C-alpha positions in Angstrom: 26.5 -5.0 14.0 23.1 -6.6 14.5 21.3 -9.0 12.2 17.7 -10.4 11.9 16.5 -13.1 9.6 13.0 -14.4 9.2 11.5 -16.8 6.7 7.9 -16.9 5.6 5.9 -19.6 3.8 2.2 -19.2 2.9 -0.4 -20.2 0.4 -3.4 -18.3 -0.8 -6.7 -19.2 -2.4 -8.7 -16.5 -4.3 -12.2 -16.7 -5.4 -12.8 -14.5 -8.4 -16.0 -12.8 -9.6 -17.0 -14.8 -12.6 -19.2 -12.1 -14.1 -16.6 -9.3 -13.7 -17.1 -6.5 -16.4 -13.5 -5.4 -16.2 -11.9 -8.8 -15.9 -14.0 -11.3 -17.7 -12.7 -14.9 -17.3 -9.6 -13.4 -15.6 -8.2 -12.5 -19.1 -7.3 -8.8 -18.3 -5.9 -8.8 -14.7 -4.7 -12.4 -14.6 -5.2 -12.7 -10.8 -3.8 -16.0 -9.5 -6.6 -18.2 -8.0 -3.9 -20.2 -6.1 -0.5 -19.1 -5.0 2.3 -20.5 -2.9 5.0 -18.2 -1.7 8.3 -18.7 0.2 10.4 -15.6 1.2 13.2 -14.6 3.5 13.8 -11.1 4.9 17.3 -10.3 6.1 18.0 -7.1 8.1 21.5 -5.8 8.8 22.3 -2.9 11.1 25.8 -1.4 11.6 26.7 1.6 13.7 29.9 3.3 14.7 30.0 6.6 16.6 27.8 9.0 14.6 27.5 6.8 11.5 25.1 3.9 10.9 24.0 1.8 8.0 20.8 -0.1 7.3 20.3 -2.9 4.8 17.1 -4.9 4.3 17.0 -7.7 1.7 14.0 -9.7 0.5 14.3 -12.9 -1.4 11.1 -14.6 -2.5 9.8 -17.3 -4.9 6.2 -17.9 -5.8 4.2 -20.4 -7.9 0.9 -19.1 -9.2 -2.0 -21.0 -10.8 -4.0 -18.7 -13.0 -6.7 -21.1 -13.9 -7.7 -22.4 -17.3 -9.5 -19.3 -18.5 -6.5 -17.1 -18.7 -4.6 -19.5 -20.9 -7.2 -20.1 -23.5 -8.7 -23.2 -21.9 -5.4 -25.0 -21.1 -5.7 -26.5 -17.7 -3.3 -26.0 -14.8 -1.7 -22.9 -16.2 1.1 -22.0 -13.8 3.7 -19.3 -13.5 6.9 -19.3 -11.5 8.7 -16.2 -10.3 11.6 -15.5 -8.0 13.4 -12.3 -7.1 16.0 -10.8 -4.7 15.8 -7.1 -4.0 17.0 -4.5 -1.6 14.0 -2.9 0.1 16.2 -0.5 2.1 19.9 0.3 2.0 21.3 3.5 3.2 24.1 5.2 5.2 23.1 7.8 7.8 25.5 10.3 9.5 24.4 12.2 12.5 26.2 15.2 13.9 24.4 17.1 16.8 21.1 18.4 15.2 22.1 17.5 11.7 21.4 14.2 9.8 22.5 13.2 6.2 21.1 10.1 4.5 22.1 8.6 1.2 20.8 5.4 -0.4 17.4 3.6 -0.6 15.1 4.6 2.2 11.5 4.0 3.1 10.4 7.7 3.0 7.0 7.4 4.7 5.4 9.8 7.2 2.1 10.8 8.6 -0.3 9.1 11.1 -2.9 7.8 8.6 -3.4 4.1 8.0 -5.7 3.7 5.0 -3.9 6.1 2.7 -1.3 8.9 3.1 -2.5 12.0 1.1 0.4 14.1 2.5 3.1 11.9 0.9 4.0 12.4 -2.8 5.7 9.0 -3.1 3.6 6.6 -0.9 -0.1 7.3 -1.3 -0.6 3.7 -0.3 2.1 3.0 2.3 0.9 -0.6 2.8 -0.3 -0.1 6.3 -3.5 -2.1 5.6 -1.5 -5.0 4.1 -0.2 -7.3 6.9 2.1 -9.2 4.5 3.4 -6.2 2.5 7.1 -5.6 2.0 7.4 -1.9 1.0 10.5 -0.8 -0.8 12.2 2.5 -0.4 13.1 5.3 -2.9 16.7 6.1 -4.0 17.6 9.5 -2.5 19.9 11.8 -0.7 18.5 14.0 2.1 19.7 16.3 4.9 17.8 17.2 8.0 18.5 20.1 10.4 16.9 20.5 13.8 16.5 23.7 15.8 14.5 23.4 18.9 11.0 22.2 18.0 11.7 22.7 14.3 13.1 20.3 11.7 13.9 21.1 8.1 14.6 18.4 5.6 15.8 18.9 2.0 16.4 16.1 -0.4 16.4 14.7 -3.9 14.8 11.4 -5.0 16.6 9.9 -8.0 14.4 6.8 -8.6 11.1 5.3 -7.4 11.2 2.2 -9.5 11.0 -0.2 -6.5 7.7 1.1 -5.2 4.6 -1.1 -5.8 2.3 -0.2 -7.4 5.0 1.5 -9.5 5.1 5.2 -10.0 7.6 7.0 -12.2 9.0 10.0 -10.3 12.7 10.3 -10.9 14.7 13.5 -10.1 12.1 14.8 -7.6 13.3 17.5 -5.2 11.4 17.8 -1.9 11.4 19.9 1.2 9.7 19.1 4.5 9.2 21.3 7.6 8.1 19.8 11.0 7.1 21.5 14.2 7.0 19.2 17.3 5.0 20.8 20.2 3.8 19.4 23.4 1.1 16.9 22.4 1.0 17.9 18.7 3.0 17.7 15.5 2.6 19.7 12.3 4.3 18.9 9.0 4.3 20.6 5.6 6.1 19.3 2.5 6.7 20.2 -1.1 7.9 18.1 -4.0 8.9 19.5 -7.4 10.0 18.1 -10.8 11.1 20.1 -13.8 8.2 21.4 -15.9 5.6 20.0 -13.5 3.1 21.8 -11.2 4.4 19.8 -8.3 3.0 18.5 -5.0 2.0 20.2 -1.7 1.1 18.1 1.3 0.7 18.5 5.1 -0.4 16.6 8.1 -1.2 17.4 11.8 -1.7 15.2 14.8 -2.9 16.1 18.3 -2.9 14.0 21.5 -5.6 15.5 23.8 -5.2 12.6 26.4 -3.5 9.3 26.8 -6.3 7.5 25.1 -7.0 9.7 22.1 -5.0 10.6 18.9 -6.6 13.0 16.4 -5.1 13.6 13.0 -5.5 14.8 9.5 -3.6 14.7 6.2 -4.0 16.6 3.0 -2.3 16.7 -0.4 -2.6 18.5 -3.7 -0.8 16.9 -6.6 -0.3 16.5 -10.3 2.8 14.3 -9.9 1.1 10.8 -9.8 -1.9 11.4 -12.1 -4.7 12.2 -11.9 -4.3 15.5 -10.1 -6.6 16.8 -7.4 -7.0 17.5 -3.7 -7.1 14.6 -1.3 -7.7 14.8 2.4 -8.1 12.4 5.3 -9.4 12.9 8.8 -8.9 10.2 11.5 -9.0 9.4 15.2 -7.8 6.5 17.2 -8.7 5.5 20.8 -6.8 3.1 23.0 -8.8 1.0 25.4 -7.7 0.0 28.9 -6.7 -3.5 27.7 -4.5 -2.0 25.0 -6.8 -2.6 22.0 -6.8 0.3 19.5 -9.9 1.5 17.6 -9.4 3.7 14.6 -11.7 5.5 12.2 -10.6 7.4 9.0 -12.5 9.3 6.3 -10.8 9.9 3.0 -12.0 12.4 0.3 -10.4 11.7 -3.0 -11.3 14.5 -5.4 -9.6 12.8 -8.3 -11.9 9.8 -8.0 -14.8 9.0 -10.3 -18.2 10.3 -9.8 -21.1 7.8 -10.0 -21.9 8.6 -13.6 -18.2 8.3 -14.6 -18.0 4.9 -12.8 -21.0 3.8 -14.8 -19.3 4.9 -18.1 -16.2 2.9 -17.2 -18.1 -0.3 -16.7 -20.3 0.4 -19.8 -17.3 0.7 -22.0 -15.7 -2.5 -20.5 -18.9 -4.5 -21.2 -19.2 -3.2 -24.7 -15.7 -4.4 -25.4 -16.5 -7.8 -23.8 -19.6 -8.1 -26.1 -17.5 -7.4 -29.1 -15.0 -10.0 -28.1 -17.7 -12.7 -27.7 -19.2 -12.0 -31.2 -15.9 -11.6 -33.0 -13.3 -13.7 -31.0 -10.1 -13.1 -32.8 -9.8 -9.3 -32.9 -12.2 -9.0 -30.0 -10.0 -10.8 -27.6 -7.1 -8.5 -28.5 -9.3 -5.5 -27.7 -10.6 -7.3 -24.6 -7.0 -7.6 -23.2 -5.9 -4.1 -24.3 -8.7 -1.6 -23.8 -9.9 -2.6 -20.3 -6.3 -2.6 -19.2 -6.0 0.9 -20.7 -9.1 2.0 -18.9 -7.7 0.8 -15.6 -4.3 2.4 -16.3 -6.1 5.8 -16.8 -8.4 5.3 -13.8 -7.6 7.0 -10.5 -5.7 5.2 -7.8 -9.0 4.9 -6.0 -12.2 4.6 -8.1 -14.4 6.4 -5.6 -14.4 9.9 -4.1 -15.2 9.1 -0.4 -14.1 6.2 1.7 -14.6 5.1 5.3 -12.0 2.9 6.9 -12.4 1.3 10.4 -9.8 -0.7 12.2 -9.6 -2.7 15.5 -6.4 -4.2 16.6 -5.1 -6.1 19.6 -2.6 -4.7 22.1 0.6 -4.1 20.1 2.7 -4.9 23.2 1.3 -8.5 23.4 3.3 -10.4 20.7 1.9 -13.8 21.7 -1.3 -13.2 19.8 -1.6 -10.4 17.2 -4.9 -9.7 15.4 -6.3 -6.9 13.2 -9.8 -6.4 11.9 -10.5 -3.9 9.2 -13.4 -2.6 7.2 -13.1 -0.4 4.1 -16.1 1.1 2.5 -16.4 3.0 -0.8 -19.2 5.5 -0.1 -19.5 6.4 -3.7 -20.7 3.0 -5.0 -21.6 1.2 -1.7 -19.0 -1.5 -2.1 -16.5 -2.6 0.6 -14.0 -5.1 1.9 -13.5 -6.7 5.3 -10.2 -8.1 6.4 -9.1 -10.2 9.4 -5.5 -11.0 10.3 -4.5 -13.3 13.1 -1.0 -14.3 14.1 -0.3 -16.7 16.9 3.2 -17.4 18.5 3.5 -21.2 18.7 7.1 -21.4 20.0 9.9 -19.0 20.6 10.9 -18.6 17.0 7.7 -19.9 15.2 4.4 -18.2 14.5 1.4 -19.2 12.4 -0.9 -16.7 10.7 -4.1 -16.5 8.7 -5.5 -13.6 6.5 -9.1 -13.6 5.4 -10.7 -10.9 3.2 -14.2 -10.7 1.9 -15.5 -8.1 -0.6 -19.1 -6.8 -0.9 -20.9 -5.0 -3.6 -22.3 -5.5 -7.1 -20.4 -6.5 -10.2 -20.2 -2.8 -11.3 -18.5 -1.5 -8.1 -14.9 -1.1 -7.1 -14.6 -3.8 -4.5 -17.2 -6.2 -6.0 -16.0 -6.1 -9.6 -13.1 -8.6 -9.5 -12.4 -10.5 -6.3 -15.0 -12.2 -4.1 -12.8 -13.5 -1.3 -9.2 -14.5 -0.4 -7.8 -16.8 2.2 -4.1 -17.0 3.1 -2.5 -19.4 5.6 1.2 -19.5 6.5 4.0 -19.5 9.1 6.9 -17.3 10.1 10.3 -18.7 11.3 12.4 -16.2 13.2 15.9 -17.6 12.7 17.8 -14.9 14.6 
């Protein structure tokens, strides 16, 4: 039996775009302008012979201030929320080349950082979010290995814990992996009754100690909208251990420039109606823009460039990451810097700073201007 417990405490300040066409006065999205969060993450590991069990719990409480605009002019409008959830909890049995897993498991795969087109459940696996706590899916799966080959068959019963939420219960999947010398190829299929299904694949190749080349692709109608999505990436490790990464994502389900203009035009017409006729207009203002956003693709644009630079992952005394995400379709983007410094053996302090760029009618520039988060981590054991 092994255990690990760490507690986090942090506060965030968010500067919103005051002239947002899809979130005027923060009425629609209700983004907290100030937030204080306390959370604890407990990990339990148990093993005996060929059986082991994993349990990861997360308990958190937050106090959010939404600002006076979202509460009809009432100042200091706050919300309190707390929750305890099981992010992972499964039993795994290994016998020679066979493995069986049952429970809630984080079913992520593939080498990509920005998004994971080859995964039907985790298009955004949270790898660009340094404070994310990604939950698993409820499943049963079996894996059989034969030399360089691995075959996995499974059934996902629920995906309710994934954020942002997707509704994919009773999804059957199969995955085939081939591990060669310096390369890995993987193909997977996910099916639901009366649904066209999902086909995904990824490949990675290590031509030298410094380079990693990879690609991911997926074709899906499971999490709407349907379409082909592919990513190509490369990472290079410097002599000092720093890692440079570049990825290009093509999202065929995204909006074309004309469609993006139509979305913002519709939102602004609704806003104008609300300001001239406040009572029914405000109802439409809250309902229709949210409906537009619900129907929008997971990413607004069709082409993205993601760049990353991170410190040596082996040096835990000072960890930092710098990222730049650019929506090529509308020219908007976001820069993020994460720095974590180990102060004492069991105490670290961290800061996260993000800044968006682009006009009010762009994906990254339409809602949030900047965000600053400052906090600390205590590693109890």
